[in-house]
KEKE-3310 file (N, C-alpha, C; in steps of 0.2 Angstrom, whole numbers, plus 5000, padded with zeros to 4 digits):
npx = (5400:5396:5388:5379:5376:5370:5358:5350:5350:5340:5330:5327:5322:5308:5302:5297:5288:5271:5262:5251:5240:5226:5225:5234:5246:5255:5266:5278:5278:5282:5294:5300:5301:5309:5322:5323:5324:5336:5346:5346:5334:5319:5302:5285:5272:5257:5243:5226:5209:5204:5215:5220:5230:5246:5253:5272:5280:5296:5311:5326:5339:5337:5321:5313:5308:5312:5317:5321:5313:5311:5301:5291:5279:5272:5263:5259:5252:5241:5247:5242:5245:5247:5258:5272:5289:5295:5292:5283:5284:5298:5312:5320:5337:5342:5355:5359:5346:5334:5320:5305:5289:5283:5296:5302:5292:5287:5298:5311:5317:5314:5321:5335:5333:5334:5347:5354:5353:5360:5371:5369:5369:5373:5378:5377:5365:5361:5349:5333:5332:5319:5308:5297:5285:5269:5253:5243:5243:5242:5228:5223:5230:5228:5234:5244:5235:5231:5244:5248:5237:5239:5253:5250:5248:5259:5274:5285:5288:5294:5303:5304:5302:5308:5300:5301:5296:5296:5307:5316:5327:5327:5323:5308:5295:5283:5266:5250:5234:5224:5211:5196:5182:5165:5149:5132:5119:5101:5086:5070:5069:5061:5050:5059:5049:5038:5042:5039:5035:5046:5062:5076:5092:5102:5101:5102:5114:5121:5118:5125:5137:5139:5140:5151:5160:5159:5163:5175:5180:5176:5185:5199:5200:5202:5215:5230:5239:5254:5256:5263:5262:5260:5246:5241:5230:5218:5210:5199:5190:5180:5182:5174:5159:5145:5131:5114:5106:5100:5096:5082:5079:5075:5087:5090:5100:5115:5131:5146:5162:5175:5185:5197:5210:5217:5223:5223:5217:5204:5200:5195:5184:5175:5171:5166:5155:5150:5144:5138:5127:5122:5114:5108:5099:5093:5095:5089:5079:5069:5072:5064:5052:5046:5048:5049:5056:5070:5087:5103:5119:5137:5152:5166:5178:5194:5205:5217:5228:5238:5253:5263:5272:5285:5291:5301:5309:5318:5321:5322:5333:5341:5343:5346:5361:5365:5365:5370:5362:5352:5341:5322:5309:5292:5278:5266:5259:5250:5255:5260:5265:5258:5249:5260:5265:5253:5255:5264:5278:5293:5295:5300:5300:5309:5318:5323:5321:5310:5293:5287:5291:5282:5268:5266:5267:5282:5290:5306:5319:5335:5350:5360:5352:5348:5360:5364:5354:5356:5369:5365:5357:5366:5375:5366:5359:5374:5377:5368:5371:5379:5371:5367:5357)
npy = (5167:5150:5142:5132:5137:5151:5144:5137:5149:5155:5147:5147:5159:5157:5147:5153:5159:5160:5151:5145:5135:5142:5154:5170:5174:5183:5191:5180:5180:5191:5192:5181:5191:5200:5192:5186:5199:5202:5196:5199:5196:5199:5201:5194:5197:5188:5192:5185:5188:5194:5198:5192:5180:5176:5171:5169:5173:5173:5178:5178:5180:5183:5188:5175:5162:5145:5143:5136:5129:5132:5126:5126:5125:5138:5137:5127:5113:5115:5117:5108:5099:5089:5085:5091:5093:5106:5124:5125:5134:5140:5137:5123:5116:5099:5091:5084:5087:5098:5105:5109:5116:5115:5113:5100:5099:5112:5120:5117:5114:5126:5137:5132:5133:5149:5151:5145:5152:5163:5162:5166:5181:5195:5190:5183:5176:5167:5159:5159:5157:5152:5156:5148:5151:5146:5148:5137:5123:5112:5111:5108:5114:5126:5138:5136:5133:5145:5152:5147:5148:5163:5163:5158:5171:5176:5181:5174:5155:5144:5129:5118:5110:5109:5102:5104:5095:5084:5071:5063:5065:5059:5055:5058:5053:5051:5049:5047:5056:5068:5069:5078:5079:5085:5078:5081:5080:5083:5082:5080:5088:5079:5071:5056:5046:5045:5042:5041:5055:5063:5063:5056:5062:5055:5043:5039:5047:5036:5025:5031:5032:5017:5015:5021:5012:4999:5005:5007:4992:4988:4997:4991:4981:4987:4990:4995:4984:4990:4997:5009:5011:5008:5003:4997:5002:5014:5022:5023:5035:5037:5051:5058:5058:5066:5073:5075:5079:5076:5062:5059:5065:5066:5065:5081:5085:5078:5076:5073:5070:5066:5056:5053:5044:5044:5034:5037:5049:5042:5033:5044:5049:5038:5036:5046:5050:5037:5038:5052:5046:5035:5043:5053:5046:5034:5037:5050:5052:5044:5051:5064:5056:5056:5070:5085:5094:5090:5086:5082:5089:5090:5095:5102:5099:5099:5095:5089:5084:5070:5065:5061:5049:5050:5050:5056:5067:5080:5087:5077:5072:5079:5080:5066:5066:5074:5071:5058:5047:5031:5029:5032:5036:5033:5042:5041:5053:5067:5082:5099:5095:5089:5100:5110:5099:5099:5110:5108:5106:5098:5088:5086:5078:5083:5084:5087:5079:5070:5062:5055:5061:5074:5083:5079:5080:5088:5089:5088:5092:5084:5091:5084:5080:5095:5098:5090:5093:5107:5106:5100:5111:5119:5114:5113:5124:5131:5122:5128:5141:5141:5136:5135:5144)
npz = (4828:4823:4807:4811:4825:4821:4815:4825:4835:4828:4827:4840:4841:4832:4837:4846:4843:4846:4834:4831:4824:4814:4822:4822:4812:4808:4815:4814:4800:4798:4805:4796:4784:4786:4788:4774:4767:4773:4767:4755:4747:4740:4746:4746:4754:4756:4762:4769:4769:4779:4785:4794:4793:4784:4770:4764:4752:4746:4734:4729:4719:4702:4692:4685:4675:4682:4694:4710:4724:4742:4755:4767:4781:4793:4804:4820:4828:4843:4860:4871:4876:4893:4898:4897:4898:4900:4894:4880:4871:4872:4865:4871:4877:4880:4882:4866:4860:4856:4863:4859:4854:4836:4834:4828:4817:4808:4810:4812:4799:4793:4799:4796:4780:4782:4788:4779:4769:4769:4762:4751:4750:4742:4731:4713:4705:4692:4692:4701:4719:4729:4742:4753:4764:4774:4780:4792:4786:4795:4797:4786:4773:4767:4767:4757:4746:4744:4742:4730:4721:4720:4715:4700:4695:4693:4682:4680:4684:4696:4696:4703:4718:4737:4750:4767:4777:4793:4789:4792:4785:4773:4754:4749:4738:4738:4745:4751:4747:4758:4763:4772:4779:4785:4790:4790:4798:4799:4810:4818:4835:4848:4861:4869:4874:4862:4850:4836:4833:4833:4826:4822:4821:4824:4821:4807:4804:4811:4800:4792:4795:4797:4781:4779:4784:4777:4765:4766:4769:4754:4748:4752:4742:4728:4731:4723:4713:4710:4723:4733:4747:4763:4773:4756:4752:4751:4765:4775:4786:4802:4813:4824:4831:4834:4844:4849:4864:4877:4885:4887:4874:4859:4845:4837:4828:4822:4820:4809:4809:4798:4788:4771:4766:4751:4736:4725:4714:4708:4716:4727:4721:4718:4733:4736:4727:4729:4742:4742:4732:4742:4751:4744:4738:4748:4763:4763:4756:4763:4776:4774:4770:4785:4791:4781:4781:4782:4782:4774:4774:4770:4774:4764:4772:4770:4757:4753:4740:4734:4733:4718:4713:4700:4685:4678:4687:4693:4705:4712:4706:4709:4725:4727:4721:4732:4743:4742:4738:4732:4734:4738:4748:4756:4762:4776:4780:4777:4765:4759:4746:4735:4730:4727:4715:4707:4701:4692:4695:4699:4714:4730:4747:4759:4775:4791:4807:4815:4812:4821:4831:4832:4836:4849:4865:4874:4859:4849:4840:4836:4836:4827:4816:4814:4808:4800:4790:4788:4781:4770:4763:4761:4753:4744:4738:4735:4725:4718:4714:4704:4694:4678:4665)
capx = (5396:5394:5381:5373:5373:5366:5352:5348:5344:5334:5325:5325:5316:5304:5298:5294:5279:5265:5260:5245:5234:5218:5228:5236:5254:5258:5271:5281:5278:5286:5300:5304:5301:5316:5328:5323:5326:5343:5350:5345:5327:5313:5296:5279:5266:5250:5238:5220:5205:5201:5219:5226:5235:5248:5261:5277:5286:5302:5311:5333:5341:5333:5314:5314:5307:5316:5317:5320:5307:5311:5293:5287:5272:5272:5259:5259:5247:5240:5253:5237:5245:5250:5265:5277:5293:5296:5289:5285:5285:5302:5317:5326:5339:5346:5361:5359:5342:5330:5313:5298:5284:5287:5305:5304:5286:5292:5302:5319:5319:5313:5327:5341:5335:5335:5353:5358:5351:5365:5377:5367:5370:5378:5380:5374:5363:5358:5342:5331:5329:5312:5305:5288:5282:5263:5249:5236:5245:5240:5220:5220:5236:5225:5238:5246:5230:5229:5248:5248:5233:5244:5258:5249:5247:5266:5274:5288:5285:5298:5304:5305:5303:5309:5298:5305:5294:5301:5307:5324:5331:5324:5319:5302:5292:5276:5261:5243:5231:5221:5203:5192:5175:5160:5143:5129:5112:5094:5080:5067:5070:5053:5051:5060:5043:5036:5048:5035:5034:5050:5067:5082:5098:5107:5101:5104:5120:5123:5119:5129:5144:5141:5143:5160:5165:5159:5166:5183:5182:5180:5194:5205:5199:5203:5222:5233:5243:5259:5255:5270:5260:5257:5243:5243:5224:5211:5208:5193:5187:5176:5185:5170:5152:5143:5124:5109:5106:5101:5094:5076:5076:5076:5091:5088:5108:5121:5138:5149:5168:5176:5191:5200:5217:5216:5231:5222:5211:5197:5197:5192:5180:5173:5169:5162:5150:5145:5142:5130:5121:5117:5111:5101:5093:5093:5094:5088:5071:5065:5071:5059:5047:5045:5049:5048:5064:5077:5093:5110:5124:5143:5156:5172:5185:5200:5206:5225:5230:5242:5261:5261:5279:5286:5298:5305:5309:5325:5322:5323:5338:5348:5343:5350:5366:5368:5364:5372:5357:5349:5332:5316:5303:5286:5275:5260:5254:5249:5259:5260:5268:5254:5248:5264:5263:5249:5256:5269:5283:5297:5293:5301:5299:5315:5317:5325:5317:5305:5287:5287:5290:5279:5262:5264:5270:5290:5292:5311:5322:5339:5357:5363:5347:5350:5365:5363:5347:5359:5375:5361:5356:5372:5378:5360:5363:5381:5376:5362:5373:5385:5368:5366:5350)
capy = (5163:5146:5142:5131:5142:5154:5139:5138:5155:5155:5139:5150:5164:5154:5142:5157:5163:5154:5153:5140:5135:5147:5159:5176:5171:5190:5189:5177:5180:5199:5191:5179:5194:5203:5188:5185:5203:5205:5191:5202:5193:5202:5197:5195:5195:5185:5192:5182:5195:5197:5200:5189:5175:5177:5167:5174:5169:5178:5177:5179:5181:5186:5184:5173:5154:5140:5143:5131:5133:5130:5127:5124:5130:5140:5135:5123:5112:5117:5113:5108:5092:5092:5083:5095:5095:5113:5128:5122:5140:5142:5132:5122:5110:5097:5086:5084:5088:5104:5104:5114:5115:5113:5112:5097:5100:5113:5128:5117:5116:5133:5139:5129:5137:5154:5150:5143:5159:5169:5164:5169:5187:5199:5184:5186:5170:5164:5156:5163:5154:5156:5153:5149:5149:5146:5147:5134:5118:5109:5111:5109:5116:5132:5143:5134:5133:5152:5153:5145:5152:5169:5161:5158:5176:5178:5180:5166:5150:5141:5122:5113:5112:5105:5104:5100:5087:5079:5064:5060:5068:5053:5058:5056:5057:5051:5051:5048:5061:5069:5072:5079:5081:5084:5076:5085:5075:5087:5079:5084:5085:5076:5065:5051:5043:5045:5043:5042:5063:5066:5062:5053:5062:5050:5036:5041:5047:5031:5020:5032:5029:5010:5015:5023:5007:4997:5009:5005:4987:4989:5001:4987:4975:4991:4992:4994:4981:4991:5002:5010:5014:5003:5000:5001:5004:5020:5022:5028:5031:5042:5053:5059:5060:5072:5074:5074:5085:5073:5053:5058:5068:5063:5071:5084:5084:5074:5078:5066:5071:5058:5059:5046:5045:5040:5032:5040:5053:5036:5031:5047:5051:5033:5035:5053:5046:5032:5042:5056:5041:5032:5049:5055:5039:5029:5041:5057:5052:5041:5057:5068:5056:5059:5075:5088:5098:5086:5089:5081:5092:5088:5101:5099:5104:5102:5090:5088:5079:5066:5066:5056:5047:5055:5047:5063:5072:5084:5089:5069:5069:5082:5079:5060:5066:5079:5065:5052:5041:5030:5027:5036:5033:5036:5045:5039:5059:5073:5086:5103:5092:5086:5106:5111:5096:5102:5118:5105:5107:5093:5090:5081:5081:5079:5087:5085:5076:5064:5063:5049:5068:5078:5084:5076:5084:5087:5089:5089:5090:5085:5093:5079:5081:5101:5101:5087:5097:5113:5106:5098:5116:5124:5111:5113:5132:5133:5119:5132:5147:5139:5132:5140:5146)
capz = (4827:4817:4804:4814:4829:4817:4814:4832:4837:4822:4827:4845:4841:4827:4841:4854:4841:4846:4828:4831:4818:4815:4825:4818:4811:4807:4819:4813:4794:4798:4806:4791:4779:4787:4788:4767:4765:4776:4763:4748:4743:4739:4747:4743:4758:4753:4768:4769:4769:4786:4789:4802:4791:4776:4768:4763:4746:4744:4731:4730:4710:4696:4693:4679:4674:4682:4701:4715:4731:4749:4757:4775:4784:4799:4808:4821:4832:4849:4865:4875:4882:4901:4902:4893:4905:4897:4890:4874:4866:4871:4864:4877:4874:4884:4877:4859:4860:4855:4863:4859:4850:4831:4833:4821:4812:4804:4810:4809:4791:4791:4802:4793:4776:4783:4790:4773:4766:4770:4757:4744:4749:4736:4724:4706:4702:4685:4692:4707:4724:4733:4750:4751:4770:4772:4786:4791:4783:4800:4799:4779:4768:4766:4766:4752:4739:4741:4739:4723:4716:4720:4710:4695:4693:4692:4676:4679:4684:4698:4691:4708:4725:4742:4755:4773:4781:4794:4785:4795:4779:4767:4751:4749:4733:4737:4748:4749:4748:4766:4762:4779:4780:4790:4785:4795:4797:4803:4809:4822:4842:4854:4868:4870:4876:4857:4846:4830:4832:4829:4818:4824:4817:4826:4818:4800:4805:4811:4795:4786:4797:4793:4774:4777:4783:4772:4758:4769:4765:4746:4746:4750:4737:4725:4731:4717:4714:4712:4727:4737:4752:4768:4768:4750:4750:4753:4771:4778:4796:4806:4819:4828:4830:4840:4842:4854:4871:4883:4884:4885:4868:4851:4842:4832:4824:4823:4815:4809:4806:4793:4783:4768:4763:4744:4735:4717:4713:4706:4723:4731:4717:4721:4740:4735:4722:4733:4748:4739:4731:4747:4755:4740:4735:4753:4769:4764:4755:4771:4782:4772:4773:4791:4791:4774:4781:4786:4779:4777:4772:4769:4771:4764:4778:4767:4751:4750:4733:4736:4730:4715:4708:4693:4682:4677:4694:4693:4710:4717:4705:4712:4729:4727:4720:4737:4749:4741:4739:4726:4735:4739:4751:4753:4769:4778:4781:4770:4765:4752:4740:4729:4728:4722:4711:4702:4696:4685:4700:4701:4720:4733:4753:4762:4782:4795:4811:4815:4813:4824:4837:4830:4836:4855:4873:4873:4853:4849:4836:4838:4833:4822:4811:4810:4805:4791:4785:4785:4776:4763:4759:4760:4745:4738:4736:4732:4718:4711:4712:4699:4688:4671:4663)
cpx = (5396:5388:5376:5371:5369:5358:5348:5346:5340:5328:5323:5318:5309:5299:5294:5287:5275:5261:5254:5240:5227:5217:5231:5243:5259:5265:5278:5282:5284:5292:5304:5306:5308:5322:5328:5327:5336:5348:5351:5339:5323:5307:5290:5275:5260:5245:5230:5215:5203:5209:5224:5230:5237:5254:5266:5280:5290:5307:5322:5336:5335:5325:5312:5310:5313:5320:5318:5317:5310:5305:5293:5282:5275:5269:5259:5251:5246:5244:5249:5239:5249:5256:5272:5282:5297:5292:5288:5285:5292:5308:5321:5331:5343:5349:5359:5353:5336:5322:5309:5293:5284:5292:5305:5298:5284:5298:5308:5321:5317:5319:5333:5341:5335:5344:5357:5358:5356:5370:5375:5367:5374:5382:5375:5372:5360:5351:5339:5331:5325:5311:5300:5287:5273:5261:5245:5237:5242:5233:5219:5224:5231:5228:5242:5242:5231:5236:5249:5244:5236:5250:5256:5249:5256:5270:5280:5286:5292:5295:5303:5306:5305:5306:5301:5304:5298:5302:5314:5328:5331:5320:5313:5298:5287:5272:5254:5240:5226:5214:5198:5185:5169:5152:5139:5121:5107:5088:5075:5065:5060:5057:5054:5054:5040:5040:5046:5034:5042:5055:5075:5088:5101:5107:5103:5111:5123:5123:5124:5136:5145:5144:5149:5164:5164:5162:5174:5185:5180:5185:5199:5204:5203:5212:5225:5237:5253:5260:5262:5269:5259:5252:5242:5235:5220:5210:5203:5191:5183:5181:5181:5164:5148:5134:5119:5111:5104:5098:5089:5073:5080:5082:5090:5094:5111:5124:5142:5156:5171:5183:5193:5207:5219:5223:5231:5218:5203:5196:5193:5185:5173:5170:5164:5155:5146:5140:5135:5125:5118:5114:5106:5096:5092:5089:5089:5080:5066:5067:5064:5052:5042:5045:5051:5056:5070:5082:5100:5113:5132:5146:5163:5180:5193:5201:5213:5225:5238:5249:5262:5268:5279:5293:5303:5305:5315:5326:5323:5332:5345:5347:5346:5357:5369:5369:5366:5368:5353:5343:5329:5313:5296:5283:5268:5256:5256:5252:5258:5261:5264:5252:5253:5264:5259:5249:5264:5274:5285:5297:5296:5301:5305:5317:5319:5320:5313:5299:5284:5286:5286:5270:5260:5269:5279:5293:5298:5314:5330:5344:5358:5358:5347:5356:5364:5358:5354:5364:5372:5360:5360:5376:5372:5362:5370:5380:5371:5365:5377:5378:5367:5360:5350)
cpy = (5156:5146:5138:5133:5146:5150:5140:5144:5157:5152:5143:5154:5162:5149:5149:5161:5158:5153:5145:5138:5139:5154:5163:5172:5177:5192:5187:5178:5188:5196:5187:5182:5197:5198:5188:5191:5205:5202:5193:5200:5202:5198:5199:5194:5195:5186:5189:5189:5197:5200:5198:5185:5178:5171:5172:5170:5175:5175:5182:5180:5184:5182:5182:5167:5151:5141:5138:5134:5131:5132:5124:5129:5133:5141:5128:5120:5114:5113:5113:5102:5093:5090:5085:5096:5102:5117:5128:5126:5144:5137:5131:5115:5107:5090:5086:5086:5095:5103:5112:5113:5117:5115:5107:5099:5108:5118:5125:5117:5123:5136:5137:5132:5143:5155:5148:5148:5163:5167:5167:5177:5190:5194:5186:5179:5171:5163:5157:5156:5156:5152:5155:5145:5151:5147:5141:5127:5113:5106:5110:5112:5123:5139:5141:5134:5141:5154:5151:5147:5160:5168:5160:5166:5179:5178:5174:5162:5146:5134:5117:5116:5108:5107:5101:5098:5086:5073:5061:5063:5063:5058:5055:5058:5054:5048:5052:5055:5062:5074:5074:5082:5080:5084:5081:5080:5081:5084:5083:5081:5082:5073:5060:5046:5041:5046:5044:5050:5064:5063:5060:5056:5057:5044:5035:5041:5040:5025:5023:5032:5021:5011:5015:5015:5003:4997:5006:4998:4984:4992:4996:4982:4980:4994:4992:4990:4985:4997:5002:5008:5006:5008:5002:5001:5010:5019:5027:5026:5037:5044:5053:5060:5062:5073:5073:5079:5081:5064:5052:5062:5067:5068:5074:5085:5081:5076:5073:5069:5064:5062:5051:5049:5041:5039:5035:5043:5046:5033:5037:5048:5045:5033:5042:5052:5042:5034:5048:5050:5037:5038:5051:5050:5035:5035:5047:5057:5048:5047:5061:5065:5057:5066:5080:5090:5096:5087:5084:5087:5091:5094:5098:5104:5105:5096:5092:5084:5075:5068:5060:5055:5048:5053:5050:5067:5075:5087:5082:5068:5074:5080:5070:5061:5071:5075:5059:5047:5040:5030:5032:5031:5036:5036:5042:5047:5062:5076:5092:5100:5093:5094:5108:5108:5096:5107:5114:5109:5100:5094:5084:5082:5076:5085:5084:5082:5070:5065:5062:5056:5072:5076:5079:5080:5083:5086:5087:5087:5088:5089:5091:5082:5088:5102:5097:5090:5104:5111:5104:5103:5119:5120:5111:5121:5132:5129:5125:5138:5147:5135:5138:5141:5139)
cpz = (4821:4812:4808:4821:4828:4818:4821:4835:4832:4823:4836:4844:4837:4833:4846:4851:4841:4840:4826:4827:4819:4818:4821:4816:4809:4808:4815:4804:4794:4798:4798:4785:4780:4786:4781:4767:4766:4771:4756:4744:4744:4742:4745:4749:4756:4757:4765:4770:4774:4789:4794:4800:4786:4778:4766:4755:4745:4739:4731:4722:4707:4696:4686:4680:4678:4688:4705:4721:4735:4754:4763:4779:4792:4805:4813:4826:4839:4853:4869:4880:4889:4904:4898:4900:4904:4896:4883:4868:4869:4871:4870:4877:4882:4881:4869:4856:4859:4857:4862:4853:4843:4830:4827:4816:4811:4803:4808:4806:4791:4793:4797:4787:4777:4785:4782:4769:4763:4765:4750:4743:4745:4730:4719:4706:4696:4687:4700:4712:4728:4738:4752:4760:4770:4780:4785:4788:4790:4799:4790:4773:4765:4763:4757:4744:4737:4739:4731:4718:4716:4714:4704:4690:4690:4686:4677:4684:4689:4695:4697:4715:4730:4748:4760:4777:4785:4791:4788:4788:4775:4762:4749:4743:4731:4744:4749:4751:4755:4764:4768:4775:4785:4787:4792:4794:4800:4804:4813:4830:4844:4856:4867:4870:4868:4851:4837:4827:4830:4825:4819:4819:4817:4824:4810:4800:4807:4807:4792:4787:4795:4787:4773:4779:4780:4766:4760:4766:4756:4745:4747:4745:4729:4726:4725:4717:4714:4717:4731:4743:4756:4774:4762:4747:4752:4759:4772:4785:4795:4814:4824:4828:4835:4838:4850:4861:4878:4882:4884:4879:4863:4849:4836:4826:4827:4818:4813:4805:4804:4788:4779:4765:4756:4742:4727:4719:4712:4712:4728:4729:4718:4728:4739:4733:4726:4739:4747:4736:4736:4750:4749:4737:4741:4760:4767:4761:4760:4776:4780:4771:4778:4793:4785:4775:4783:4781:4778:4771:4773:4767:4771:4770:4773:4761:4750:4746:4738:4732:4727:4710:4701:4689:4680:4683:4695:4702:4716:4714:4709:4719:4733:4726:4727:4742:4747:4743:4733:4729:4738:4743:4748:4762:4770:4780:4775:4771:4760:4747:4733:4725:4722:4713:4704:4697:4691:4688:4700:4711:4723:4741:4757:4767:4785:4803:4811:4813:4817:4832:4837:4834:4844:4861:4871:4865:4853:4842:4838:4832:4829:4816:4808:4807:4797:4787:4783:4780:4770:4760:4757:4753:4741:4734:4734:4725:4714:4709:4706:4695:4683:4669:4657)
residu = (MET:THR:THR:LEU:ASP:LYS:THR:VAL:SER:ILE:LEU:THR:ASP:LEU:VAL:ALA:TYR:PRO:SER:VAL:SER:SER:GLU:SER:ASN:LEU:GLU:ILE:ILE:ASN:TYR:LEU:ALA:ASN:LYS:ILE:GLU:SER:CYS:GLY:GLY:LYS:VAL:ASN:ILE:MET:THR:THR:GLU:ASP:GLY:LYS:GLN:ALA:ASN:ILE:PHE:GLY:THR:ILE:GLY:PRO:GLU:ILE:ASP:GLY:GLY:ILE:VAL:LEU:SER:GLY:HIS:THR:ASP:VAL:VAL:PRO:ALA:LYS:GLU:LEU:ASN:TRP:ASN:SER:ASP:PRO:PHE:LYS:LEU:THR:ARG:LYS:ASP:ASN:LEU:LEU:TYR:GLY:ARG:GLY:SER:CYS:ASP:MET:LYS:GLY:PHE:ILE:ALA:THR:SER:LEU:ALA:ALA:ALA:GLU:ILE:LEU:LYS:ASN:GLN:LYS:LEU:ASN:LEU:PRO:VAL:HIS:PHE:SER:PHE:THR:TYR:ASP:GLU:GLU:ILE:GLY:CYS:PHE:GLY:ALA:ARG:HIS:LEU:THR:LYS:GLU:LEU:LYS:LYS:TYR:LYS:TYR:ASN:PRO:SER:MET:VAL:ILE:ILE:GLY:GLU:PRO:THR:ASN:MET:GLU:ILE:ILE:GLU:ALA:HIS:LYS:GLY:ASP:CYS:GLU:TYR:THR:THR:CYS:PHE:TYR:GLY:ILE:GLU:GLY:HIS:ALA:SER:ASN:PRO:GLU:LYS:GLY:LEU:SER:ALA:ILE:GLN:TYR:GLY:SER:LEU:PHE:THR:ASN:LYS:LEU:PHE:GLU:LEU:GLY:SER:GLU:LEU:LYS:LYS:ARG:ALA:PRO:SER:ASP:SER:PRO:PHE:ASP:PRO:PRO:TRP:THR:THR:ILE:GLN:ALA:GLY:LYS:ILE:GLU:GLY:GLY:VAL:ALA:HIS:ASN:VAL:ILE:ALA:GLY:LYS:CYS:SER:ILE:ASP:TRP:GLU:MET:ARG:PRO:VAL:ASN:ASN:GLU:ASP:LYS:ASP:PHE:VAL:LYS:ASN:SER:LEU:SER:ASP:TYR:CYS:ASP:LYS:ASN:LEU:LEU:PRO:GLU:MET:GLU:SER:LYS:PHE:SER:LYS:ALA:LYS:ILE:GLU:THR:ASP:ILE:ILE:GLY:GLU:ILE:PRO:GLY:LEU:ILE:PRO:LYS:LYS:ASP:ASN:GLU:ALA:ARG:VAL:ILE:MET:GLN:GLU:LEU:LEU:HIS:SER:ASN:SER:THR:GLY:VAL:ILE:SER:PHE:GLY:THR:GLU:ALA:GLY:ILE:PHE:GLN:GLU:MET:ASP:MET:ASP:VAL:VAL:VAL:CYS:GLY:PRO:GLY:SER:ILE:ASP:GLN:ALA:HIS:LYS:ALA:ASN:GLU:PHE:ILE:SER:LEU:SER:GLU:LEU:GLU:LYS:SER:LEU:LEU:ASN:LEU:LEU:ASN:LEU:LEU:ASP:HIS:TRP:THR:LYS:ARG:SER:ILE)
# end
């Protein structure tokens, strides 16, 4: 069996685990643990308090500073689309394409990582190779936050991370942050025929939503002159508004799901402070004047930091050498990269497949992309085995 055949076999197994975000991923984590241990590695499984989810952090080689991390997330988005042409949790090959939920985002990279790791078996390494596979990336990078918190307790520190999100094997060194929130307005229900005896949460939720879009216009003016992104400014939008029970009932509650994708922390603080001031100084006092128990509450669903380009980035240098490329790019979607960068690691995002194929029916990855990723990882690990301290 060739190494590419092994990759496809592993990917077949991985896709068969329906590791949808928020559902238990313990079965796929146990599978990954066995694979890493079969290559001579040690594993640390980091389980959530409720015991339903876990990260795995595996190490092949000495437990010392200076290791490289191959990182991916085990969770996938739900496969509820009606127009799948095959079972989304059964890898299906048609010509050069492999179909299945997570095949592209991002079990393809995990499969190539495990297949390539077999060359490390019984080898003496001067520096470690780590494998980081997390839970719940798709809904807020909760697993990565958990993992980095645990890594801070370790006696050794990895120095660089390769995150294998689908980039068509382009080397990515920057992306915006991804911050998601839910803001709820609490008024008082009443009959629509007498609106003065109620307090419409929808009315104030609507004013809040208008403020979001006003800030969106302000953010365009704040775009950094050297921003590498398209669009170059921080974006903001409301994705869902929900409230009320009937046409003739004053809405007692309204919730707004909204997000922003900041190009820097200054913009994130600007938005949060502006909205907080608007609620505290304008909306809430007016609401409380009509109903003393009125409330406005905002829950943070997730605040994923952006990946900031660094002048000195050894992970970028190594990947450019291996891929014979002098260029790097930026992406519009968020990843776990910024979380690792906060731990002073050098980080790039580079993996097989296209994000255009993810999160929709008939998700696929091509064999050629898997092969390119596999060859790159084999070269990377071969380079790493010869690396001195």
